[in-house]
N, C-alpha and C positions, 0 to 999 in steps of 0.2 A: 885715520882716524876721520871722522867726519860728524856736523852739528847735527841735531835733532832737528828734523825737519819736518813741518804739516803747509798746510796752503795759505800762508801769511794768516793765519787765523789768531785770535788774541786769545783763546785758550784751548786745550784737549778737546774734542768729542770721545766719546768711550772707545768708538771704533778706533779713532788714530792712536789713543792711549794703549790699548791692549795690543796693538802691535809691537810696540814696542817691549813686552814681556820678556824677561830672560836675555835682553842686553848688558852689556857691559859698561862702566862709565868711568870717566876719571874725571876729577875735579878741574877745572880749568886755573882755579886758583894757589894750586900747588904749582912748586917749581918744575920743570920739565923731568929733573932730576929723580925726584919721587914720585912726580903724576902716574906713570905705568907700574910700579910696583903692585904685585898682586895684593898685600897689605894697604893698599891706597884706594884701589878700586869697588866700585860698586855694582850690584846689580838689581837691575830692575825687577822688582817682585809681586808689585800688583798696582791696582788700579782705587782711587777713593774718590768720590762723590761728595765734594763739601760746599757747602753755601751756594748752590748751582755752579760749580767749577769742578773739574774733573783735574786729578793733581795724580802723578806718578808717587807710589812707594819705592824707595831705593833703600837697601842694605848693605850697609857700610860695615867693617868688622868692627869701627867703635858704637855702633847703635843703624837705628832705622829711623830715614829722613822722607818728609814729604815735599815733591816738588810742584807749581803751579809752571805750566806752558814757558812763563814767560822767566821762570827762573832757572828753567832748564836751559833753556837757549843762551842763560846769561854766563851759567855757573858749571856747565856740563860737555861732555863731547862722547860721544859712543866710539869704544873701542873697537876695532876690526881686530879679531885676533886670529 
């Protein structure tokens, strides 16, 4: 497992965000026994620019959510399958 990394910038650039398309992620807030279950994983499916900030769009089983870089760093990790 690895955290999402960029060059210590406070926000994603469009180029850095696009590099994460199709990556699988897990929520760090979930207990480890649940975190890596297929039903709890998300897939980065898009990039959105909103209010001069680039966000990742992530599809989970229960719905779609959008995350800024600071939210991604705090709550998600990339899963290496």
